[in-house]
Structure formats: C-alpha cells, structure tokens
Biopython code that builds the backbone (N, CA, C, O; Angstrom):
import numpy as np
from Bio.PDB.StructureBuilder import StructureBuilder

atoms = [
    (1, "UNK", "N", (-75.582, 40.731, -2.505)),
    (1, "UNK", "CA", (-74.613, 39.660, -2.720)),
    (1, "UNK", "C", (-73.202, 40.242, -2.616)),
    (1, "UNK", "O", (-72.915, 41.301, -3.174)),
    (2, "UNK", "N", (-72.350, 39.557, -1.916)),
    (2, "UNK", "CA", (-71.012, 40.063, -1.637)),
    (2, "UNK", "C", (-70.043, 39.832, -2.799)),
    (2, "UNK", "O", (-69.261, 40.724, -3.129)),
    (3, "UNK", "N", (-70.080, 38.677, -3.410)),
    (3, "UNK", "CA", (-69.115, 38.336, -4.455)),
    (3, "UNK", "C", (-69.739, 38.445, -5.833)),
    (3, "UNK", "O", (-70.862, 37.996, -6.063)),
    (4, "UNK", "N", (-69.000, 39.042, -6.736)),
    (4, "UNK", "CA", (-69.422, 39.222, -8.122)),
    (4, "UNK", "C", (-68.391, 38.549, -9.018)),
    (4, "UNK", "O", (-67.309, 38.178, -8.563)),
    (5, "UNK", "N", (-68.728, 38.397, -10.279)),
    (5, "UNK", "CA", (-67.774, 37.788, -11.201)),
    (5, "UNK", "C", (-66.516, 38.641, -11.356)),
    (5, "UNK", "O", (-65.445, 38.117, -11.663)),
    (6, "UNK", "N", (-66.640, 39.952, -11.146)),
    (6, "UNK", "CA", (-65.459, 40.810, -11.196)),
    (6, "UNK", "C", (-64.494, 40.444, -10.057)),
    (6, "UNK", "O", (-63.277, 40.546, -10.217)),
    (7, "UNK", "N", (-65.035, 40.022, -8.916)),
    (7, "UNK", "CA", (-64.188, 39.576, -7.804)),
    (7, "UNK", "C", (-63.439, 38.298, -8.176)),
    (7, "UNK", "O", (-62.265, 38.134, -7.844)),
    (8, "UNK", "N", (-64.129, 37.405, -8.864)),
    (8, "UNK", "CA", (-63.476, 36.179, -9.338)),
    (8, "UNK", "C", (-62.321, 36.531, -10.265)),
    (8, "UNK", "O", (-61.240, 35.948, -10.173)),
    (9, "UNK", "N", (-62.552, 37.474, -11.146)),
    (9, "UNK", "CA", (-61.505, 37.917, -12.066)),
    (9, "UNK", "C", (-60.287, 38.420, -11.290)),
    (9, "UNK", "O", (-59.150, 38.103, -11.639)),
    (10, "UNK", "N", (-60.525, 39.195, -10.249)),
    (10, "UNK", "CA", (-59.423, 39.715, -9.428)),
    (10, "UNK", "C", (-58.657, 38.581, -8.742)),
    (10, "UNK", "O", (-57.428, 38.613, -8.676)),
    (11, "UNK", "N", (-59.380, 37.584, -8.233)),
    (11, "UNK", "CA", (-58.722, 36.439, -7.579)),
    (11, "UNK", "C", (-57.875, 35.659, -8.578)),
    (11, "UNK", "O", (-56.770, 35.225, -8.253)),
    (12, "UNK", "N", (-58.386, 35.483, -9.781)),
    (12, "UNK", "CA", (-57.640, 34.733, -10.800)),
    (12, "UNK", "C", (-56.363, 35.465, -11.196)),
    (12, "UNK", "O", (-55.318, 34.839, -11.373)),
    (13, "UNK", "N", (-56.443, 36.785, -11.336)),
    (13, "UNK", "CA", (-55.233, 37.541, -11.664)),
    (13, "UNK", "C", (-54.242, 37.531, -10.509)),
    (13, "UNK", "O", (-53.033, 37.490, -10.740)),
    (14, "UNK", "N", (-54.721, 37.567, -9.282)),
    (14, "UNK", "CA", (-53.820, 37.483, -8.124)),
    (14, "UNK", "C", (-53.105, 36.134, -8.115)),
    (14, "UNK", "O", (-51.910, 36.061, -7.828)),
    (15, "UNK", "N", (-53.837, 35.069, -8.430)),
    (15, "UNK", "CA", (-53.220, 33.744, -8.475)),
    (15, "UNK", "C", (-52.189, 33.669, -9.598)),
    (15, "UNK", "O", (-51.125, 33.073, -9.429)),
    (16, "UNK", "N", (-52.498, 34.264, -10.725)),
    (16, "UNK", "CA", (-51.556, 34.296, -11.843)),
    (16, "UNK", "C", (-50.267, 35.012, -11.439)),
    (16, "UNK", "O", (-49.172, 34.587, -11.809)),
    (17, "UNK", "N", (-50.401, 36.086, -10.689)),
    (17, "UNK", "CA", (-49.215, 36.802, -10.216)),
    (17, "UNK", "C", (-48.383, 35.932, -9.274)),
    (17, "UNK", "O", (-47.154, 35.939, -9.336)),
    (18, "UNK", "N", (-49.066, 35.177, -8.396)),
    (18, "UNK", "CA", (-48.327, 34.285, -7.487)),
    (18, "UNK", "C", (-47.587, 33.214, -8.279)),
    (18, "UNK", "O", (-46.448, 32.878, -7.955)),
    (19, "UNK", "N", (-48.225, 32.681, -9.308)),
    (19, "UNK", "CA", (-47.564, 31.668, -10.129)),
    (19, "UNK", "C", (-46.383, 32.240, -10.909)),
    (19, "UNK", "O", (-45.434, 31.521, -11.223)),
    (20, "UNK", "N", (-46.443, 33.516, -11.216)),
    (20, "UNK", "CA", (-45.366, 34.158, -11.962)),
    (20, "UNK", "C", (-44.169, 34.540, -11.113)),
    (20, "UNK", "O", (-43.172, 35.038, -11.635)),
    (21, "UNK", "N", (-44.254, 34.314, -9.816)),
    (21, "UNK", "CA", (-43.151, 34.638, -8.909)),
    (21, "UNK", "C", (-41.979, 33.706, -9.198)),
    (21, "UNK", "O", (-42.038, 32.511, -8.909)),
    (22, "UNK", "N", (-40.933, 34.254, -9.762)),
    (22, "UNK", "CA", (-39.776, 33.436, -10.149)),
    (22, "UNK", "C", (-38.979, 32.927, -8.953)),
    (22, "UNK", "O", (-38.111, 32.070, -9.117)),
    (23, "UNK", "N", (-39.253, 33.434, -7.765)),
    (23, "UNK", "CA", (-38.574, 32.959, -6.562)),
    (23, "UNK", "C", (-39.192, 31.663, -6.033)),
    (23, "UNK", "O", (-38.592, 30.982, -5.202)),
    (24, "UNK", "N", (-40.400, 31.320, -6.518)),
    (24, "UNK", "CA", (-41.033, 30.075, -6.076)),
    (24, "UNK", "C", (-40.312, 28.883, -6.682)),
    (24, "UNK", "O", (-40.102, 28.809, -7.893)),
    (25, "UNK", "N", (-39.947, 27.973, -5.831)),
    (25, "UNK", "CA", (-39.223, 26.785, -6.292)),
    (25, "UNK", "C", (-39.678, 25.581, -5.476)),
    (25, "UNK", "O", (-40.252, 25.738, -4.399)),
    (26, "UNK", "N", (-39.430, 24.412, -5.975)),
    (26, "UNK", "CA", (-39.652, 23.172, -5.242)),
    (26, "UNK", "C", (-41.049, 23.004, -4.691)),
    (26, "UNK", "O", (-42.040, 23.148, -5.408)),
    (27, "UNK", "N", (-41.116, 22.694, -3.395)),
    (27, "UNK", "CA", (-42.395, 22.420, -2.742)),
    (27, "UNK", "C", (-43.332, 23.627, -2.752)),
    (27, "UNK", "O", (-44.547, 23.478, -2.888)),
    (28, "UNK", "N", (-42.761, 24.818, -2.607)),
    (28, "UNK", "CA", (-43.588, 26.030, -2.615)),
    (28, "UNK", "C", (-44.258, 26.201, -3.974)),
    (28, "UNK", "O", (-45.434, 26.557, -4.046)),
    (29, "UNK", "N", (-43.523, 25.950, -5.037)),
    (29, "UNK", "CA", (-44.081, 26.046, -6.384)),
    (29, "UNK", "C", (-45.127, 24.957, -6.607)),
    (29, "UNK", "O", (-46.184, 25.225, -7.177)),
    (30, "UNK", "N", (-44.846, 23.752, -6.169)),
    (30, "UNK", "CA", (-45.799, 22.648, -6.308)),
    (30, "UNK", "C", (-47.098, 22.964, -5.556)),
    (30, "UNK", "O", (-48.189, 22.693, -6.058)),
    (31, "UNK", "N", (-46.979, 23.527, -4.376)),
    (31, "UNK", "CA", (-48.164, 23.905, -3.600)),
    (31, "UNK", "C", (-48.970, 24.976, -4.313)),
    (31, "UNK", "O", (-50.199, 24.924, -4.344)),
    (32, "UNK", "N", (-48.277, 25.940, -4.883)),
    (32, "UNK", "CA", (-48.977, 27.027, -5.591)),
    (32, "UNK", "C", (-49.660, 26.500, -6.852)),
    (32, "UNK", "O", (-50.747, 26.956, -7.205)),
    (33, "UNK", "N", (-49.039, 25.561, -7.518)),
    (33, "UNK", "CA", (-49.659, 24.950, -8.705)),
    (33, "UNK", "C", (-50.912, 24.181, -8.299)),
    (33, "UNK", "O", (-51.934, 24.263, -8.979)),
    (34, "UNK", "N", (-50.845, 23.443, -7.210)),
    (34, "UNK", "CA", (-52.012, 22.699, -6.734)),
    (34, "UNK", "C", (-53.126, 23.659, -6.319)),
    (34, "UNK", "O", (-54.302, 23.416, -6.591)),
    (35, "UNK", "N", (-52.745, 24.737, -5.666)),
    (35, "UNK", "CA", (-53.725, 25.751, -5.284)),
    (35, "UNK", "C", (-54.385, 26.341, -6.531)),
    (35, "UNK", "O", (-55.595, 26.567, -6.545)),
    (36, "UNK", "N", (-53.602, 26.587, -7.566)),
    (36, "UNK", "CA", (-54.133, 27.119, -8.821)),
    (36, "UNK", "C", (-55.134, 26.167, -9.451)),
    (36, "UNK", "O", (-56.159, 26.598, -9.980)),
    (37, "UNK", "N", (-54.844, 24.886, -9.396)),
    (37, "UNK", "CA", (-55.778, 23.887, -9.940)),
    (37, "UNK", "C", (-57.111, 23.926, -9.188)),
    (37, "UNK", "O", (-58.179, 23.848, -9.794)),
    (38, "UNK", "N", (-57.034, 24.047, -7.884)),
    (38, "UNK", "CA", (-58.258, 24.112, -7.075)),
    (38, "UNK", "C", (-59.048, 25.384, -7.393)),
    (38, "UNK", "O", (-60.266, 25.338, -7.565)),
    (39, "UNK", "N", (-58.354, 26.505, -7.469)),
    (39, "UNK", "CA", (-59.014, 27.771, -7.775)),
    (39, "UNK", "C", (-59.641, 27.722, -9.160)),
    (39, "UNK", "O", (-60.761, 28.194, -9.353)),
    (40, "UNK", "N", (-58.931, 27.158, -10.115)),
    (40, "UNK", "CA", (-59.446, 27.040, -11.477)),
    (40, "UNK", "C", (-60.711, 26.194, -11.519)),
    (40, "UNK", "O", (-61.665, 26.531, -12.220)),
    (41, "UNK", "N", (-60.721, 25.104, -10.776)),
    (41, "UNK", "CA", (-61.908, 24.249, -10.730)),
    (41, "UNK", "C", (-63.125, 24.977, -10.185)),
    (41, "UNK", "O", (-64.220, 24.869, -10.736)),
    (42, "UNK", "N", (-62.930, 25.716, -9.104)),
    (42, "UNK", "CA", (-64.028, 26.485, -8.521)),
    (42, "UNK", "C", (-64.443, 27.606, -9.480)),
    (42, "UNK", "O", (-65.635, 27.864, -9.648)),
    (43, "UNK", "N", (-63.480, 28.263, -10.100)),
    (43, "UNK", "CA", (-63.780, 29.357, -11.028)),
    (43, "UNK", "C", (-64.624, 28.863, -12.195)),
    (43, "UNK", "O", (-65.564, 29.540, -12.611)),
    (44, "UNK", "N", (-64.296, 27.696, -12.722)),
    (44, "UNK", "CA", (-65.081, 27.145, -13.841)),
    (44, "UNK", "C", (-66.525, 26.928, -13.429)),
    (44, "UNK", "O", (-67.442, 27.216, -14.198)),
    (45, "UNK", "N", (-66.731, 26.428, -12.236)),
    (45, "UNK", "CA", (-68.097, 26.216, -11.744)),
    (45, "UNK", "C", (-68.838, 27.547, -11.590)),
    (45, "UNK", "O", (-70.012, 27.649, -11.945)),
    (46, "UNK", "N", (-68.162, 28.550, -11.066)),
    (46, "UNK", "CA", (-68.795, 29.855, -10.887)),
    (46, "UNK", "C", (-69.160, 30.484, -12.226)),
    (46, "UNK", "O", (-70.219, 31.098, -12.358)),
    (47, "UNK", "N", (-68.293, 30.334, -13.212)),
    (47, "UNK", "CA", (-68.584, 30.867, -14.540)),
    (47, "UNK", "C", (-69.784, 30.138, -15.141)),
    (47, "UNK", "O", (-70.638, 30.767, -15.766)),
    (48, "UNK", "N", (-69.857, 28.831, -14.961)),
    (48, "UNK", "CA", (-71.007, 28.075, -15.467)),
    (48, "UNK", "C", (-72.304, 28.519, -14.786)),
    (48, "UNK", "O", (-73.341, 28.637, -15.438)),
    (49, "UNK", "N", (-72.245, 28.763, -13.488)),
    (49, "UNK", "CA", (-73.426, 29.242, -12.761)),
    (49, "UNK", "C", (-73.824, 30.629, -13.279)),
    (49, "UNK", "O", (-75.008, 30.908, -13.465)),
    (50, "UNK", "N", (-72.837, 31.489, -13.508)),
    (50, "UNK", "CA", (-73.114, 32.814, -14.058)),
    (50, "UNK", "C", (-73.752, 32.730, -15.431)),
    (50, "UNK", "O", (-74.678, 33.482, -15.735)),
    (51, "UNK", "N", (-73.261, 31.815, -16.267)),
    (51, "UNK", "CA", (-73.837, 31.634, -17.599)),
    (51, "UNK", "C", (-75.274, 31.146, -17.499)),
    (51, "UNK", "O", (-76.133, 31.593, -18.258)),
    (52, "UNK", "N", (-75.541, 30.237, -16.574)),
    (52, "UNK", "CA", (-76.903, 29.745, -16.372)),
    (52, "UNK", "C", (-77.832, 30.881, -15.935)),
    (52, "UNK", "O", (-78.956, 30.993, -16.425)),
    (53, "UNK", "N", (-77.357, 31.724, -15.009)),
    (53, "UNK", "CA", (-78.168, 32.858, -14.549)),
    (53, "UNK", "C", (-78.440, 33.824, -15.702)),
    (53, "UNK", "O", (-79.554, 34.329, -15.837)),
    (54, "UNK", "N", (-77.434, 34.079, -16.526)),
    (54, "UNK", "CA", (-77.606, 34.964, -17.668)),
    (54, "UNK", "C", (-78.584, 34.367, -18.682)),
    (54, "UNK", "O", (-79.452, 35.071, -19.199)),
    (55, "UNK", "N", (-78.444, 33.084, -18.962)),
    (55, "UNK", "CA", (-79.374, 32.405, -19.873)),
    (55, "UNK", "C", (-80.803, 32.474, -19.356)),
    (55, "UNK", "O", (-81.739, 32.661, -20.133)),
    (56, "UNK", "N", (-80.975, 32.322, -18.050)),
    (56, "UNK", "CA", (-82.315, 32.404, -17.458)),
    (56, "UNK", "C", (-82.901, 33.804, -17.632)),
    (56, "UNK", "O", (-84.084, 33.947, -17.941)),
    (57, "UNK", "N", (-82.076, 34.839, -17.435)),
    (57, "UNK", "CA", (-82.547, 36.213, -17.628)),
    (57, "UNK", "C", (-82.920, 36.455, -19.086)),
    (57, "UNK", "O", (-83.937, 37.086, -19.370)),
    (58, "UNK", "N", (-82.105, 35.959, -20.007)),
    (58, "UNK", "CA", (-82.418, 36.105, -21.432)),
    (58, "UNK", "C", (-83.739, 35.413, -21.760)),
    (58, "UNK", "O", (-84.557, 35.951, -22.505)),
    (59, "UNK", "N", (-83.941, 34.235, -21.210)),
    (59, "UNK", "CA", (-85.178, 33.493, -21.440)),
    (59, "UNK", "C", (-86.377, 34.290, -20.925)),
    (59, "UNK", "O", (-87.398, 34.401, -21.604)),
    (60, "UNK", "N", (-86.239, 34.848, -19.704)),
    (60, "UNK", "CA", (-87.329, 35.638, -19.135)),
    (60, "UNK", "C", (-87.648, 36.836, -20.025)),
    (60, "UNK", "O", (-88.816, 37.146, -20.257)),
    (61, "UNK", "N", (-86.620, 37.504, -20.520)),
    (61, "UNK", "CA", (-86.849, 38.678, -21.359)),
    (61, "UNK", "C", (-87.499, 38.306, -22.684)),
    (61, "UNK", "O", (-88.364, 39.032, -23.173)),
    (62, "UNK", "N", (-87.097, 37.196, -23.262)),
    (62, "UNK", "CA", (-87.646, 36.763, -24.541)),
    (62, "UNK", "C", (-89.087, 36.295, -24.412)),
    (62, "UNK", "O", (-89.850, 36.390, -25.373)),
    (63, "UNK", "N", (-89.475, 35.791, -23.244)),
    (63, "UNK", "CA", (-90.788, 35.182, -23.076)),
    (63, "UNK", "C", (-91.676, 35.936, -22.088)),
    (63, "UNK", "O", (-92.664, 35.390, -21.596)),
    (64, "UNK", "N", (-91.331, 37.171, -21.805)),
    (64, "UNK", "CA", (-92.107, 37.966, -20.856)),
    (64, "UNK", "C", (-92.704, 39.171, -21.563)),
    (64, "UNK", "O", (-92.064, 39.774, -22.424)),
    (65, "UNK", "N", (-93.921, 39.519, -21.200)),
    (65, "UNK", "CA", (-94.560, 40.702, -21.768)),
    (65, "UNK", "C", (-93.915, 41.978, -21.238)),
    (65, "UNK", "O", (-93.932, 43.006, -21.915)),
    (66, "UNK", "N", (-93.349, 41.923, -20.042)),
    (66, "UNK", "CA", (-92.692, 43.068, -19.430)),
    (66, "UNK", "C", (-91.189, 42.860, -19.475)),
    (66, "UNK", "O", (-90.693, 41.898, -18.889)),
    (67, "UNK", "N", (-90.436, 43.741, -20.161)),
    (67, "UNK", "CA", (-88.976, 43.580, -20.225)),
    (67, "UNK", "C", (-88.328, 43.650, -18.841)),
    (67, "UNK", "O", (-88.728, 44.448, -17.994)),
    (68, "UNK", "N", (-87.347, 42.824, -18.635)),
    (68, "UNK", "CA", (-86.596, 42.797, -17.381)),
    (68, "UNK", "C", (-85.320, 43.602, -17.602)),
    (68, "UNK", "O", (-84.593, 43.360, -18.566)),
    (69, "UNK", "N", (-85.046, 44.552, -16.721)),
    (69, "UNK", "CA", (-83.868, 45.411, -16.909)),
    (69, "UNK", "C", (-82.728, 45.083, -15.956)),
    (69, "UNK", "O", (-81.623, 45.600, -16.117)),
    (70, "UNK", "N", (-82.978, 44.238, -14.972)),
    (70, "UNK", "CA", (-81.942, 43.927, -13.972)),
    (70, "UNK", "C", (-81.228, 42.633, -14.339)),
    (70, "UNK", "O", (-81.853, 41.659, -14.757)),
    (71, "UNK", "N", (-79.923, 42.642, -14.176)),
    (71, "UNK", "CA", (-79.141, 41.416, -14.292)),
    (71, "UNK", "C", (-79.126, 40.721, -12.932)),
    (71, "UNK", "O", (-79.344, 41.370, -11.909)),
    (72, "UNK", "N", (-78.875, 39.426, -12.904)),
    (72, "UNK", "CA", (-78.687, 38.776, -11.605)),
    (72, "UNK", "C", (-77.539, 39.457, -10.851)),
    (72, "UNK", "O", (-76.565, 39.897, -11.461)),
    (73, "UNK", "N", (-77.662, 39.539, -9.536)),
    (73, "UNK", "CA", (-76.655, 40.251, -8.730)),
    (73, "UNK", "C", (-75.225, 39.793, -8.995)),
    (73, "UNK", "O", (-74.311, 40.614, -9.066)),
    (74, "UNK", "N", (-75.033, 38.497, -9.140)),
    (74, "UNK", "CA", (-73.663, 37.994, -9.289)),
    (74, "UNK", "C", (-73.006, 38.470, -10.576)),
    (74, "UNK", "O", (-71.781, 38.420, -10.694)),
    (75, "UNK", "N", (-73.793, 38.930, -11.544)),
    (75, "UNK", "CA", (-73.249, 39.379, -12.818)),
    (75, "UNK", "C", (-72.946, 40.874, -12.840)),
    (75, "UNK", "O", (-72.342, 41.376, -13.788)),
    (76, "UNK", "N", (-73.369, 41.585, -11.792)),
    (76, "UNK", "CA", (-73.121, 43.016, -11.737)),
    (76, "UNK", "C", (-71.619, 43.277, -11.623)),
    (76, "UNK", "O", (-70.881, 42.497, -11.021)),
    (77, "UNK", "N", (-71.192, 44.376, -12.208)),
    (77, "UNK", "CA", (-69.750, 44.691, -12.163)),
    (77, "UNK", "C", (-69.405, 45.747, -11.130)),
    (77, "UNK", "O", (-68.236, 46.101, -10.979)),
    (78, "UNK", "N", (-70.382, 46.248, -10.430)),
    (78, "UNK", "CA", (-70.106, 47.306, -9.431)),
    (78, "UNK", "C", (-70.007, 46.729, -8.054)),
    (78, "UNK", "O", (-69.780, 47.462, -7.091)),
]
sb = StructureBuilder()
sb.init_structure("model")
sb.init_model(0)
sb.init_chain("A")
sb.init_seg("    ")
for serial, (resi, resn, name, xyz) in enumerate(atoms, 1):
    if name == "N":
        sb.init_residue(resn, " ", resi, " ")
    sb.init_atom(name, np.array(xyz, "f"), 0.0, 1.0, " ", f" {name:<3s}", serial, name[0])
structure = sb.get_structure()
C-alpha cells in the first residue's frame, strides 16, 4: 500500500503551513480555505476507515486462538 496514515499527517501539516502564509489574501486565501475544507473532509473519512481497520484487528485478536501480530497496512508508520 502506497499511502499510510503518516502520509495523511504530512499532508495536513503542509496544508496548515499554506493556511499560515500571511501573504495569502483575498481570493487566494478563500481558495486555500476551501481547499482545506475539502482536505479535512477526506482526512476525516480516512481516519474513520483507519479506526474501523484497527477495530477489526482488535476483534480478530480477541476472538482468535492464534494471536495476530500484523497491523493493517494503512496503519503502518514506516
């Protein structure tokens, strides 16, 4: 899997830096704010999917005779 939650974190911080640019004014600032709203919406969905994957792994470990040691790929930090 190419994208991990750590990548999402990097994108969110990059967007925060763009929003913090004090040179942004008027239409450019409005566009960046709208872009931030879109990114935030997608990020929330990705975090919810990650939580669901983690919950599923926890369920498998709690109800399996053989312990599972791997996290879902999207949750890996490397």
